[in-house]
NULUMMI-36662 format. One record per residue: residue number from 1; residue in one letter; chain; x, y, z of N, C-alpha, C in turn. Coordinates in steps of 0.001 Angstrom, whole numbers, plus 500000, padded with zeros to 6 digits. Atoms other than C-alpha are relative to their C-alpha. Layout:
! residues N
<r n="NUM" res="A" chain="A" n_east="X" n_north="Y" n_up="Z" ca_east="X" ca_north="Y" ca_up="Z" c_east="X" c_north="Y" c_up="Z"/>
...
//
This chain:
! residues 168
<r n="1" res="X" chain="A" n_east="500096" n_north="498626" n_up="500537" ca_east="561548" ca_north="617263" ca_up="331667" c_east="499117" c_north="499943" c_up="498747"/>
<r n="2" res="X" chain="A" n_east="500978" n_north="500104" n_up="501055" ca_east="558537" ca_north="617684" ca_up="329454" c_east="500385" c_north="500813" c_up="498768"/>
<r n="3" res="X" chain="A" n_east="499615" n_north="499166" n_up="501141" ca_east="560213" ca_north="620287" ca_up="327242" c_east="501020" c_north="499271" c_up="499072"/>
<r n="4" res="X" chain="A" n_east="498985" n_north="500710" n_up="500770" ca_east="562835" ca_north="617776" ca_up="326068" c_east="499245" c_north="498976" c_up="499102"/>
<r n="5" res="X" chain="A" n_east="500551" n_north="501000" n_up="500944" ca_east="561814" ca_north="615848" ca_up="322958" c_east="501090" c_north="499092" c_up="499540"/>
<r n="6" res="X" chain="A" n_east="499033" n_north="500890" n_up="500537" ca_east="563530" ca_north="613010" ca_up="321264" c_east="500692" c_north="500712" c_up="498809"/>
<r n="7" res="X" chain="A" n_east="499252" n_north="499425" n_up="501087" ca_east="566291" ca_north="614269" ca_up="318972" c_east="500960" c_north="498949" c_up="499467"/>
<r n="8" res="X" chain="A" n_east="499005" n_north="500906" n_up="500591" ca_east="568526" ca_north="612408" ca_up="316581" c_east="501300" c_north="500275" c_up="500790"/>
<r n="9" res="X" chain="A" n_east="498779" n_north="499866" n_up="499232" ca_east="571656" ca_north="611783" ca_up="318600" c_east="499842" c_north="499615" c_up="501459"/>
<r n="10" res="X" chain="A" n_east="500231" n_north="500361" n_up="498600" ca_east="570084" ca_north="611131" ca_up="322000" c_east="500321" c_north="498529" c_up="500234"/>
<r n="11" res="X" chain="A" n_east="499714" n_north="501454" n_up="499884" ca_east="570389" ca_north="607385" ca_up="321372" c_east="501498" c_north="499771" c_up="500136"/>
<r n="12" res="X" chain="A" n_east="498526" n_north="500151" n_up="499939" ca_east="574138" ca_north="607753" ca_up="320843" c_east="500533" c_north="500443" c_up="501354"/>
<r n="13" res="X" chain="A" n_east="499574" n_north="499531" n_up="498667" ca_east="574530" ca_north="609749" ca_up="324063" c_east="499609" c_north="498959" c_up="501025"/>
<r n="14" res="X" chain="A" n_east="500442" n_north="500985" n_up="499018" ca_east="572458" ca_north="607235" ca_up="326018" c_east="500820" c_north="498742" c_up="499953"/>
<r n="15" res="X" chain="A" n_east="499208" n_north="501216" n_up="500158" ca_east="574395" ca_north="604289" ca_up="324607" c_east="501406" c_north="500160" c_up="500605"/>
<r n="16" res="X" chain="A" n_east="498658" n_north="499815" n_up="499457" ca_east="577769" ca_north="605765" ca_up="325504" c_east="499963" c_north="500164" c_up="501528"/>
<r n="17" res="X" chain="A" n_east="500091" n_north="499815" n_up="498535" ca_east="576673" ca_north="606851" ca_up="328972" c_east="499680" c_north="498654" c_up="500658"/>
<r n="18" res="X" chain="A" n_east="500334" n_north="501325" n_up="499466" ca_east="575158" ca_north="603374" ca_up="329560" c_east="501257" c_north="499146" c_up="500091"/>
<r n="19" res="X" chain="A" n_east="498735" n_north="500782" n_up="499982" ca_east="578494" ca_north="601817" ca_up="328620" c_east="500919" c_north="500469" c_up="501091"/>
<r n="20" res="X" chain="A" n_east="499138" n_north="499444" n_up="498961" ca_east="580436" ca_north="604166" ca_up="330886" c_east="499518" c_north="499661" c_up="501388"/>
<r n="21" res="X" chain="A" n_east="500643" n_north="500290" n_up="498704" ca_east="577969" ca_north="603525" ca_up="333717" c_east="499875" c_north="498486" c_up="500223"/>
<r n="22" res="X" chain="A" n_east="499925" n_north="501473" n_up="499890" ca_east="578604" ca_north="599779" ca_up="333205" c_east="498625" c_north="499353" c_up="500073"/>
<r n="23" res="X" chain="A" n_east="501321" n_north="500602" n_up="500141" ca_east="575026" ca_north="599044" ca_up="332285" c_east="498912" c_north="500427" c_up="501019"/>
<r n="24" res="X" chain="A" n_east="500985" n_north="499540" n_up="498994" ca_east="573336" ca_north="600805" ca_up="335208" c_east="499026" c_north="501016" c_up="499357"/>
<r n="25" res="X" chain="A" n_east="500997" n_north="499153" n_up="500618" ca_east="570153" ca_north="602240" ca_up="333794" c_east="499681" c_north="501220" c_up="500877"/>
<r n="26" res="X" chain="A" n_east="500361" n_north="498839" n_up="499142" ca_east="569377" ca_north="604397" ca_up="336828" c_east="501132" c_north="501045" c_up="500020"/>
<r n="27" res="X" chain="A" n_east="498873" n_north="499060" n_up="500072" ca_east="572886" ca_north="605935" ca_up="336788" c_east="500018" c_north="500708" c_up="498665"/>
<r n="28" res="X" chain="A" n_east="500037" n_north="499436" n_up="501318" ca_east="572539" ca_north="606493" ca_up="333035" c_east="498957" c_north="501121" c_up="499896"/>
<r n="29" res="X" chain="A" n_east="501080" n_north="499010" n_up="500009" ca_east="569250" ca_north="608316" ca_up="333467" c_east="500436" c_north="501264" c_up="500760"/>
<r n="30" res="X" chain="A" n_east="499539" n_north="498840" n_up="499167" ca_east="570793" ca_north="610536" ca_up="336191" c_east="501032" c_north="500844" c_up="499196"/>
<r n="31" res="X" chain="A" n_east="498954" n_north="499283" n_up="500752" ca_east="573756" ca_north="611441" ca_up="333990" c_east="499342" c_north="500735" c_up="498818"/>
<r n="32" res="X" chain="A" n_east="500678" n_north="499361" n_up="501099" ca_east="571456" ca_north="612141" ca_up="331007" c_east="499230" c_north="501251" c_up="500497"/>
<r n="33" res="X" chain="A" n_east="500724" n_north="498846" n_up="499439" ca_east="569308" ca_north="614424" ca_up="333200" c_east="500950" c_north="501134" c_up="500294"/>
<r n="34" res="X" chain="A" n_east="499037" n_north="498987" n_up="499676" ca_east="572348" ca_north="616239" ca_up="334454" c_east="500584" c_north="500655" c_up="498757"/>
<r n="35" res="X" chain="A" n_east="499453" n_north="499502" n_up="501266" ca_east="573759" ca_north="616596" ca_up="330965" c_east="499043" c_north="500954" c_up="499341"/>
<r n="36" res="X" chain="A" n_east="501006" n_north="499210" n_up="500687" ca_east="570515" ca_north="617941" ca_up="329501" c_east="499599" c_north="501252" c_up="500790"/>
<r n="37" res="X" chain="A" n_east="500511" n_north="498880" n_up="499174" ca_east="569489" ca_north="620145" ca_up="332417" c_east="501096" c_north="500790" c_up="500679"/>
<r n="38" res="X" chain="A" n_east="498999" n_north="499281" n_up="499266" ca_east="572776" ca_north="621097" ca_up="333969" c_east="501262" c_north="500419" c_up="499259"/>
<r n="39" res="X" chain="A" n_east="498769" n_north="499707" n_up="500756" ca_east="575493" ca_north="621167" ca_up="331364" c_east="499715" c_north="500707" c_up="498675"/>
<r n="40" res="X" chain="A" n_east="500302" n_north="499437" n_up="501339" ca_east="574031" ca_north="621871" ca_up="327941" c_east="499078" c_north="501223" c_up="500174"/>
<r n="41" res="X" chain="A" n_east="500851" n_north="498827" n_up="499952" ca_east="572285" ca_north="625175" ca_up="327208" c_east="498492" c_north="499556" c_up="500014"/>
<r n="42" res="X" chain="A" n_east="501462" n_north="500256" n_up="499919" ca_east="568519" ca_north="625329" ca_up="327939" c_east="499446" c_north="499811" c_up="498600"/>
<r n="43" res="X" chain="A" n_east="500739" n_north="500301" n_up="501195" ca_east="566310" ca_north="623941" ca_up="325204" c_east="500882" c_north="499354" c_up="498909"/>
<r n="44" res="X" chain="A" n_east="499112" n_north="500634" n_up="500998" ca_east="569156" ca_north="622082" ca_up="323493" c_east="499299" c_north="498856" c_up="499298"/>
<r n="45" res="X" chain="A" n_east="500748" n_north="501135" n_up="500573" ca_east="566984" ca_north="619011" ca_up="322964" c_east="498496" c_north="500209" c_up="500046"/>
<r n="46" res="X" chain="A" n_east="501444" n_north="499664" n_up="500078" ca_east="563621" ca_north="620819" ca_up="323074" c_east="499519" c_north="499784" c_up="498552"/>
<r n="47" res="X" chain="A" n_east="500569" n_north="500227" n_up="501335" ca_east="561286" ca_north="620284" ca_up="320127" c_east="500441" c_north="501025" c_up="499023"/>
<r n="48" res="X" chain="A" n_east="499580" n_north="498915" n_up="500946" ca_east="562336" ca_north="623630" ca_up="318643" c_east="501518" c_north="500125" c_up="499845"/>
<r n="49" res="X" chain="A" n_east="498505" n_north="499984" n_up="500043" ca_east="566091" ca_north="623009" ca_up="319227" c_east="500597" c_north="501401" c_up="500141"/>
<r n="50" res="X" chain="A" n_east="499600" n_north="498608" n_up="499875" ca_east="566407" ca_north="626613" ca_up="320298" c_east="501430" c_north="500104" c_up="500516"/>
<r n="51" res="X" chain="A" n_east="498675" n_north="499923" n_up="499453" ca_east="569539" ca_north="626028" ca_up="322399" c_east="501041" c_north="499630" c_up="498993"/>
<r n="52" res="X" chain="A" n_east="499090" n_north="500431" n_up="501104" ca_east="571213" ca_north="624227" ca_up="319499" c_east="500103" c_north="501098" c_up="498968"/>
<r n="53" res="X" chain="A" n_east="499989" n_north="498931" n_up="501010" ca_east="570204" ca_north="627017" ca_up="317115" c_east="500899" c_north="501173" c_up="500440"/>
<r n="54" res="X" chain="A" n_east="499160" n_north="498955" n_up="499440" ca_east="571881" ca_north="629575" ca_up="319388" c_east="501462" c_north="499629" c_up="499874"/>
<r n="55" res="X" chain="A" n_east="498588" n_north="500443" n_up="500140" ca_east="575091" ca_north="627504" ca_up="319571" c_east="500463" c_north="500037" c_up="498565"/>
<r n="56" res="X" chain="A" n_east="499616" n_north="499978" n_up="501392" ca_east="575084" ca_north="627175" ca_up="315790" c_east="500306" c_north="501406" c_up="499512"/>
<r n="57" res="X" chain="A" n_east="499744" n_north="498601" n_up="500368" ca_east="574817" ca_north="630953" ca_up="315365" c_east="501303" c_north="500479" c_up="500574"/>
<r n="58" res="X" chain="A" n_east="498732" n_north="499620" n_up="499354" ca_east="577610" ca_north="631511" ca_up="317872" c_east="501191" c_north="499341" c_up="499270"/>
<r n="59" res="X" chain="A" n_east="498937" n_north="500717" n_up="500674" ca_east="579704" ca_north="628877" ca_up="316149" c_east="500356" c_north="500623" c_up="498657"/>
<r n="60" res="X" chain="A" n_east="499720" n_north="499364" n_up="501301" ca_east="579325" ca_north="630493" ca_up="312720" c_east="500785" c_north="501281" c_up="500213"/>
<r n="61" res="X" chain="A" n_east="499252" n_north="498765" n_up="499706" ca_east="580512" ca_north="633785" ca_up="314234" c_east="501423" c_north="499692" c_up="500427"/>
<r n="62" res="X" chain="A" n_east="498669" n_north="500384" n_up="499578" ca_east="583449" ca_north="632028" ca_up="315902" c_east="500858" c_north="499572" c_up="498793"/>
<r n="63" res="X" chain="A" n_east="499283" n_north="500483" n_up="501217" ca_east="584389" ca_north="630354" ca_up="312613" c_east="500490" c_north="501187" c_up="499174"/>
<r n="64" res="X" chain="A" n_east="499623" n_north="498775" n_up="500743" ca_east="584376" ca_north="633774" ca_up="310894" c_east="501174" c_north="500734" c_up="500665"/>
<r n="65" res="X" chain="A" n_east="498978" n_north="499297" n_up="499223" ca_east="586554" ca_north="635226" ca_up="313653" c_east="501320" c_north="499227" c_up="500055"/>
<r n="66" res="X" chain="A" n_east="498804" n_north="500799" n_up="499779" ca_east="589001" ca_north="632332" ca_up="314210" c_east="500579" c_north="499385" c_up="498758"/>
<r n="67" res="X" chain="A" n_east="499567" n_north="500615" n_up="501244" ca_east="589139" ca_north="630755" ca_up="310777" c_east="499373" c_north="500726" c_up="498814"/>
<r n="68" res="X" chain="A" n_east="500696" n_north="499169" n_up="501005" ca_east="588175" ca_north="633602" ca_up="308417" c_east="500142" c_north="499480" c_up="498546"/>
<r n="69" res="X" chain="A" n_east="499793" n_north="500473" n_up="501361" ca_east="589698" ca_north="632070" ca_up="305268" c_east="499074" c_north="498801" c_up="499713"/>
<r n="70" res="X" chain="A" n_east="500853" n_north="501137" n_up="500176" ca_east="587834" ca_north="628783" ca_up="305740" c_east="498526" c_north="500447" c_up="499955"/>
<r n="71" res="X" chain="A" n_east="501406" n_north="499511" n_up="499962" ca_east="584594" ca_north="630636" ca_up="306589" c_east="499642" c_north="500593" c_up="498670"/>
<r n="72" res="X" chain="A" n_east="500275" n_north="499346" n_up="501305" ca_east="584825" ca_north="632731" ca_up="303423" c_east="499906" c_north="498973" c_up="498902"/>
<r n="73" res="X" chain="A" n_east="500022" n_north="501017" n_up="501038" ca_east="585585" ca_north="629671" ca_up="301328" c_east="498691" c_north="499198" c_up="500044"/>
<r n="74" res="X" chain="A" n_east="501277" n_north="500718" n_up="499874" ca_east="582581" ca_north="627781" ca_up="302695" c_east="498834" c_north="500852" c_up="499550"/>
<r n="75" res="X" chain="A" n_east="501036" n_north="499085" n_up="500451" ca_east="580392" ca_north="630852" ca_up="302119" c_east="500028" c_north="500088" c_up="498439"/>
<r n="76" res="X" chain="A" n_east="499848" n_north="499918" n_up="501458" ca_east="581744" ca_north="631069" ca_up="298546" c_east="499417" c_north="498708" c_up="499319"/>
<r n="77" res="X" chain="A" n_east="500558" n_north="501261" n_up="500538" ca_east="580907" ca_north="627373" ca_up="297907" c_east="498465" c_north="500022" c_up="500077"/>
<r n="78" res="X" chain="A" n_east="501477" n_north="499935" n_up="499792" ca_east="577383" ca_north="627985" ca_up="299295" c_east="499421" c_north="500931" c_up="498945"/>
<r n="79" res="X" chain="A" n_east="500557" n_north="499041" n_up="500983" ca_east="576898" ca_north="631036" ca_up="297066" c_east="500050" c_north="499426" c_up="498579"/>
<r n="80" res="X" chain="A" n_east="499883" n_north="500638" n_up="501342" ca_east="578194" ca_north="629161" ca_up="294002" c_east="498911" c_north="498984" c_up="499741"/>
<r n="81" res="X" chain="A" n_east="501046" n_north="500990" n_up="500191" ca_east="575700" ca_north="626425" ca_up="294609" c_east="498628" c_north="500691" c_up="499795"/>
<r n="82" res="X" chain="A" n_east="501241" n_north="499263" n_up="500216" ca_east="572875" ca_north="628971" ca_up="294837" c_east="499944" c_north="500568" c_up="498572"/>
<r n="83" res="X" chain="A" n_east="499932" n_north="499456" n_up="501333" ca_east="574024" ca_north="630624" ca_up="291625" c_east="499766" c_north="499006" c_up="498921"/>
<r n="84" res="X" chain="A" n_east="500152" n_north="501063" n_up="500993" ca_east="574069" ca_north="627307" ca_up="289815" c_east="498673" c_north="499262" c_up="500074"/>
<r n="85" res="X" chain="A" n_east="501327" n_north="500629" n_up="499826" ca_east="570600" ca_north="626358" ca_up="291029" c_east="499968" c_north="498720" c_up="500804"/>
<r n="86" res="X" chain="A" n_east="499930" n_north="501182" n_up="499165" ca_east="571744" ca_north="623583" ca_up="293322" c_east="500189" c_north="500327" c_up="501460"/>
<r n="87" res="X" chain="A" n_east="499866" n_north="499402" n_up="498691" ca_east="571315" ca_north="625476" ca_up="296534" c_east="499951" c_north="498970" c_up="501114"/>
<r n="88" res="X" chain="A" n_east="500014" n_north="500812" n_up="498818" ca_east="572094" ca_north="623796" ca_up="299851" c_east="499605" c_north="500871" c_up="501182"/>
<r n="89" res="X" chain="A" n_east="500363" n_north="499372" n_up="498726" ca_east="570466" ca_north="624854" ca_up="303111" c_east="500121" c_north="498947" c_up="501078"/>
<r n="90" res="X" chain="A" n_east="499470" n_north="498786" n_up="499451" ca_east="571557" ca_north="625325" ca_up="305905" c_east="501460" c_north="500204" c_up="499501"/>
<r n="91" res="X" chain="A" n_east="498588" n_north="499796" n_up="500395" ca_east="575126" ca_north="626737" ca_up="305631" c_east="500791" c_north="498679" c_up="500083"/>
<r n="92" res="X" chain="A" n_east="499319" n_north="501257" n_up="500143" ca_east="577571" ca_north="624008" ca_up="304705" c_east="500554" c_north="499456" c_up="501286"/>
<r n="93" res="X" chain="A" n_east="499399" n_north="500524" n_up="498761" ca_east="579391" ca_north="623726" ca_up="308010" c_east="498957" c_north="499555" c_up="501014"/>
<r n="94" res="X" chain="A" n_east="501047" n_north="500321" n_up="499023" ca_east="576102" ca_north="623514" ca_up="309913" c_east="499591" c_north="498538" c_up="499981"/>
<r n="95" res="X" chain="A" n_east="500449" n_north="501371" n_up="500104" ca_east="575141" ca_north="620097" ca_up="308644" c_east="500816" c_north="499038" c_up="500834"/>
<r n="96" res="X" chain="A" n_east="499115" n_north="500884" n_up="499247" ca_east="578147" ca_north="618431" ca_up="310186" c_east="500134" c_north="500488" c_up="501465"/>
<r n="97" res="X" chain="A" n_east="499811" n_north="499501" n_up="498635" ca_east="578657" ca_north="620714" ca_up="313207" c_east="498752" c_north="499754" c_up="500861"/>
<r n="98" res="X" chain="A" n_east="501251" n_north="500267" n_up="499244" ca_east="574989" ca_north="620327" ca_up="314232" c_east="499976" c_north="498542" c_up="500458"/>
<r n="99" res="X" chain="A" n_east="499968" n_north="501414" n_up="499615" ca_east="575372" ca_north="616545" ca_up="314237" c_east="501034" c_north="499755" c_up="501117"/>
<r n="100" res="X" chain="A" n_east="498979" n_north="500135" n_up="498946" ca_east="578593" ca_north="616878" ca_up="316252" c_east="499493" c_north="500456" c_up="501324"/>
<r n="101" res="X" chain="A" n_east="500522" n_north="499473" n_up="498754" ca_east="576826" ca_north="618990" ca_up="318827" c_east="498907" c_north="499104" c_up="500603"/>
<r n="102" res="X" chain="A" n_east="501086" n_north="500869" n_up="499497" ca_east="573737" ca_north="616762" ca_up="319059" c_east="500482" c_north="498670" c_up="500553"/>
<r n="103" res="X" chain="A" n_east="499461" n_north="501289" n_up="499511" ca_east="575857" ca_north="613652" ca_up="319595" c_east="501204" c_north="500245" c_up="500934"/>
<r n="104" res="X" chain="A" n_east="498813" n_north="499600" n_up="499244" ca_east="578538" ca_north="615530" ca_up="321570" c_east="501225" c_north="499253" c_up="499486"/>
<r n="105" res="X" chain="A" n_east="498885" n_north="500499" n_up="500744" ca_east="581042" ca_north="614300" ca_up="318997" c_east="500138" c_north="498467" c_up="499969"/>
<r n="106" res="X" chain="A" n_east="499890" n_north="501438" n_up="500018" ca_east="580317" ca_north="610606" ca_up="319467" c_east="499815" c_north="499381" c_up="498637"/>
<r n="107" res="X" chain="A" n_east="500210" n_north="500491" n_up="501361" ca_east="579481" ca_north="610337" ca_up="315762" c_east="501217" c_north="500305" c_up="499101"/>
<r n="108" res="X" chain="A" n_east="498910" n_north="499587" n_up="500885" ca_east="582817" ca_north="611726" ca_up="314524" c_east="501387" c_north="499823" c_up="500593"/>
<r n="109" res="X" chain="A" n_east="498700" n_north="500185" n_up="499363" ca_east="585613" ca_north="611035" ca_up="317022" c_east="500082" c_north="498661" c_up="500651"/>
<r n="110" res="X" chain="A" n_east="499886" n_north="501274" n_up="499341" ca_east="587036" ca_north="607834" ca_up="318471" c_east="499504" c_north="500116" c_up="501487"/>
<r n="111" res="X" chain="A" n_east="500627" n_north="500007" n_up="498668" ca_east="585461" ca_north="606821" ca_up="321802" c_east="500906" c_north="500606" c_up="501068"/>
<r n="112" res="X" chain="A" n_east="499102" n_north="499475" n_up="498986" ca_east="588548" ca_north="607639" ca_up="323886" c_east="500079" c_north="501511" c_up="499943"/>
<r n="113" res="X" chain="A" n_east="499990" n_north="498543" n_up="500177" ca_east="588663" ca_north="611129" ca_up="322458" c_east="498709" c_north="500616" c_up="500464"/>
<r n="114" res="X" chain="A" n_east="501350" n_north="499513" n_up="499605" ca_east="584930" ca_north="611589" ca_up="322944" c_east="499892" c_north="500071" c_up="501529"/>
<r n="115" res="X" chain="A" n_east="500061" n_north="499964" n_up="498543" ca_east="585250" ca_north="610656" ca_up="326600" c_east="500850" c_north="501112" c_up="500612"/>
<r n="116" res="X" chain="A" n_east="499204" n_north="498863" n_up="499560" ca_east="588010" ca_north="613211" ca_up="327046" c_east="499258" c_north="501322" c_up="499829"/>
<r n="117" res="X" chain="A" n_east="500767" n_north="498793" n_up="500255" ca_east="585818" ca_north="615882" ca_up="325451" c_east="498870" c_north="500088" c_up="500996"/>
<r n="118" res="X" chain="A" n_east="501122" n_north="499986" n_up="499050" ca_east="582920" ca_north="614852" ca_up="327673" c_east="500475" c_north="500354" c_up="501411"/>
<r n="119" res="X" chain="A" n_east="499415" n_north="499629" n_up="498683" ca_east="585142" ca_north="615037" ca_up="330823" c_east="500181" c_north="501520" c_up="500079"/>
<r n="120" res="X" chain="A" n_east="499798" n_north="498559" n_up="500019" ca_east="586078" ca_north="618579" ca_up="329847" c_east="498655" c_north="500739" c_up="500028"/>
<r n="121" res="X" chain="A" n_east="501303" n_north="499359" n_up="500040" ca_east="582484" ca_north="619471" ca_up="329126" c_east="499317" c_north="499947" c_up="501400"/>
<r n="122" res="X" chain="A" n_east="500607" n_north="500077" n_up="498659" ca_east="581290" ca_north="618188" ca_up="332521" c_east="500707" c_north="500872" c_up="500988"/>
<r n="123" res="X" chain="A" n_east="499222" n_north="499142" n_up="499106" ca_east="584088" ca_north="620102" ca_up="334215" c_east="499884" c_north="501497" c_up="499695"/>
<r n="124" res="X" chain="A" n_east="499906" n_north="498608" n_up="500426" ca_east="584154" ca_north="623350" ca_up="332201" c_east="498742" c_north="500562" c_up="499391"/>
<r n="125" res="X" chain="A" n_east="501241" n_north="499507" n_up="500561" ca_east="580742" ca_north="623550" ca_up="330635" c_east="499882" c_north="499837" c_up="498497"/>
<r n="126" res="X" chain="A" n_east="500330" n_north="500272" n_up="501412" ca_east="579180" ca_north="623627" ca_up="327199" c_east="500865" c_north="500756" c_up="499020"/>
<r n="127" res="X" chain="A" n_east="499119" n_north="499299" n_up="500975" ca_east="581718" ca_north="626067" ca_up="325701" c_east="501008" c_north="499034" c_up="499377"/>
<r n="128" res="X" chain="A" n_east="499142" n_north="500991" n_up="500561" ca_east="583789" ca_north="622951" ca_up="325152" c_east="499496" c_north="499477" c_up="498633"/>
<r n="129" res="X" chain="A" n_east="500575" n_north="500372" n_up="501298" ca_east="581398" ca_north="622063" ca_up="322325" c_east="500539" c_north="500929" c_up="498915"/>
<r n="130" res="X" chain="A" n_east="499554" n_north="499017" n_up="501004" ca_east="582370" ca_north="625246" ca_up="320500" c_east="501482" c_north="499880" c_up="499761"/>
<r n="131" res="X" chain="A" n_east="498549" n_north="500169" n_up="500122" ca_east="586053" ca_north="624828" ca_up="321196" c_east="500409" c_north="498767" c_up="499212"/>
<r n="132" res="X" chain="A" n_east="499671" n_north="501269" n_up="500674" ca_east="586121" ca_north="621216" ca_up="320051" c_east="499654" c_north="500091" c_up="498526"/>
<r n="133" res="X" chain="A" n_east="500404" n_north="499843" n_up="501412" ca_east="584174" ca_north="621975" ca_up="316846" c_east="500967" c_north="500861" c_up="499288"/>
<r n="134" res="X" chain="A" n_east="499060" n_north="499103" n_up="500612" ca_east="586495" ca_north="624853" ca_up="316103" c_east="501326" c_north="499309" c_up="499738"/>
<r n="135" res="X" chain="A" n_east="498737" n_north="500744" n_up="500183" ca_east="589545" ca_north="622602" ca_up="316614" c_east="499854" c_north="498968" c_up="498848"/>
<r n="136" res="X" chain="A" n_east="500199" n_north="500974" n_up="501086" ca_east="588073" ca_north="619973" ca_up="314285" c_east="500022" c_north="500708" c_up="498643"/>
<r n="137" res="X" chain="A" n_east="499966" n_north="499222" n_up="501282" ca_east="587355" ca_north="622553" ca_up="311532" c_east="501375" c_north="500520" c_up="499693"/>
<r n="138" res="X" chain="A" n_east="498640" n_north="499524" n_up="500259" ca_east="590842" ca_north="623964" ca_up="311976" c_east="500862" c_north="498850" c_up="499470"/>
<r n="139" res="X" chain="A" n_east="499277" n_north="501180" n_up="500491" ca_east="592245" ca_north="620459" ca_up="311512" c_east="499619" c_north="499649" c_up="498579"/>
<r n="140" res="X" chain="A" n_east="500473" n_north="500349" n_up="501336" ca_east="590145" ca_north="619964" ca_up="308395" c_east="500178" c_north="501135" c_up="498963"/>
<r n="141" res="X" chain="A" n_east="499986" n_north="498837" n_up="500871" ca_east="590683" ca_north="623435" ca_up="306957" c_east="500873" c_north="499882" c_up="498796"/>
<r n="142" res="X" chain="A" n_east="499115" n_north="500147" n_up="501151" ca_east="593638" ca_north="622633" ca_up="304714" c_east="499361" c_north="499168" c_up="498872"/>
<r n="143" res="X" chain="A" n_east="500645" n_north="500853" n_up="500979" ca_east="591741" ca_north="619859" ca_up="302979" c_east="498726" c_north="500660" c_up="499444"/>
<r n="144" res="X" chain="A" n_east="501194" n_north="499307" n_up="500435" ca_east="588577" ca_north="621991" ca_up="302823" c_east="500282" c_north="501087" c_up="498974"/>
<r n="145" res="X" chain="A" n_east="499640" n_north="498882" n_up="500857" ca_east="590351" ca_north="624803" ca_up="301070" c_east="500199" c_north="499549" c_up="498548"/>
<r n="146" res="X" chain="A" n_east="499856" n_north="500493" n_up="501329" ca_east="590938" ca_north="622560" ca_up="298067" c_east="498704" c_north="499586" c_up="499333"/>
<r n="147" res="X" chain="A" n_east="501328" n_north="500389" n_up="500518" ca_east="587251" ca_north="621750" ca_up="297665" c_east="499464" c_north="501116" c_up="499070"/>
<r n="148" res="X" chain="A" n_east="500434" n_north="499014" n_up="500991" ca_east="585687" ca_north="623435" ca_up="294613" c_east="498512" c_north="500097" c_up="499802"/>
<r n="149" res="X" chain="A" n_east="501448" n_north="499933" n_up="500144" ca_east="581968" ca_north="622775" ca_up="294970" c_east="499334" c_north="499498" c_up="501248"/>
<r n="150" res="X" chain="A" n_east="500755" n_north="500508" n_up="498830" ca_east="579274" ca_north="622127" ca_up="297558" c_east="499855" c_north="498475" c_up="499916"/>
<r n="151" res="X" chain="A" n_east="500143" n_north="501434" n_up="500175" ca_east="578801" ca_north="618640" ca_up="296134" c_east="501290" c_north="499306" c_up="500449"/>
<r n="152" res="X" chain="A" n_east="498672" n_north="500554" n_up="499583" ca_east="582542" ca_north="617968" ca_up="296543" c_east="500166" c_north="500106" c_up="501515"/>
<r n="153" res="X" chain="A" n_east="499927" n_north="499812" n_up="498582" ca_east="582332" ca_north="619381" ca_up="300044" c_east="499344" c_north="498849" c_up="500759"/>
<r n="154" res="X" chain="A" n_east="500719" n_north="501098" n_up="499355" ca_east="579693" ca_north="616822" ca_up="301056" c_east="500665" c_north="498655" c_up="499855"/>
<r n="155" res="X" chain="A" n_east="499278" n_north="501264" n_up="500232" ca_east="581637" ca_north="613972" ca_up="299483" c_east="501245" c_north="499892" c_up="500845"/>
<r n="156" res="X" chain="A" n_east="498762" n_north="499981" n_up="499218" ca_east="584910" ca_north="614939" ca_up="301150" c_east="499684" c_north="499897" c_up="501504"/>
<r n="157" res="X" chain="A" n_east="500331" n_north="500034" n_up="498597" ca_east="583250" ca_north="615505" ca_up="304513" c_east="499517" c_north="498593" c_up="500428"/>
<r n="158" res="X" chain="A" n_east="500391" n_north="501384" n_up="499652" ca_east="581713" ca_north="612026" ca_up="304425" c_east="501220" c_north="499127" c_up="500224"/>
<r n="159" res="X" chain="A" n_east="498757" n_north="500757" n_up="499848" ca_east="585171" ca_north="610574" ca_up="303940" c_east="500765" c_north="500452" c_up="501228"/>
<r n="160" res="X" chain="A" n_east="499266" n_north="499525" n_up="498818" ca_east="586797" ca_north="612808" ca_up="306551" c_east="499326" c_north="499633" c_up="501327"/>
<r n="161" res="X" chain="A" n_east="500684" n_north="500395" n_up="498808" ca_east="584112" ca_north="612011" ca_up="309078" c_east="500304" c_north="498555" c_up="500353"/>
<r n="162" res="X" chain="A" n_east="499632" n_north="501397" n_up="499768" ca_east="584815" ca_north="608290" ca_up="308659" c_east="501416" c_north="499923" c_up="500510"/>
<r n="163" res="X" chain="A" n_east="498600" n_north="500027" n_up="499612" ca_east="588568" ca_north="608935" ca_up="308944" c_east="500156" c_north="500471" c_up="501452"/>
<r n="164" res="X" chain="A" n_east="499902" n_north="499551" n_up="498607" ca_east="588115" ca_north="610980" ca_up="312131" c_east="499511" c_north="499006" c_up="501000"/>
<r n="165" res="X" chain="A" n_east="500583" n_north="500995" n_up="499101" ca_east="585964" ca_north="608306" ca_up="313704" c_east="500941" c_north="498823" c_up="500177"/>
<r n="166" res="X" chain="A" n_east="499093" n_north="501164" n_up="499942" ca_east="588478" ca_north="605585" ca_up="312848" c_east="501359" c_north="500335" c_up="500597"/>
<r n="167" res="X" chain="A" n_east="498604" n_north="499701" n_up="499694" ca_east="591790" ca_north="607345" ca_up="313321" c_east="500212" c_north="501194" c_up="500973"/>
<r n="168" res="X" chain="A" n_east="499865" n_north="498859" n_up="499090" ca_east="591071" ca_north="610429" ca_up="315437" c_east="500523" c_north="501233" c_up="499335"/>
//
């Protein structure tokens, strides 16, 4: 597929699929093609990341709808950083959620959990990405509500990401 470019995260997907396919490169390529062309939204890994951008916009709306207090808090932290001259772009939750989507959670959850998420995604479709990310943010929300600055947010999220990867 000529519209697909290399994106950060594809190596993690390929490595995990290769492991699951017990080293079969041809089976790995077939699964990657199916994942990119049949499961994920169109243009997810295109050079412009259009499919990912759409999912991120939908996710931000879902976060506002399902976790309004957390969404407002993150928006407040973002605004405070702009007001103090240390502005962060894109929105705070996007930095982590985007990486979760590009790696289909292989960079933040234990492998057994990732494989369960992938099973659901192959069975039910790409909306599992949104549901899983929402569940993760809901799980993190109590700790996030105590964060008082964008800088602290990034520090805490680095720690929480390591904890999620290690302990689930």
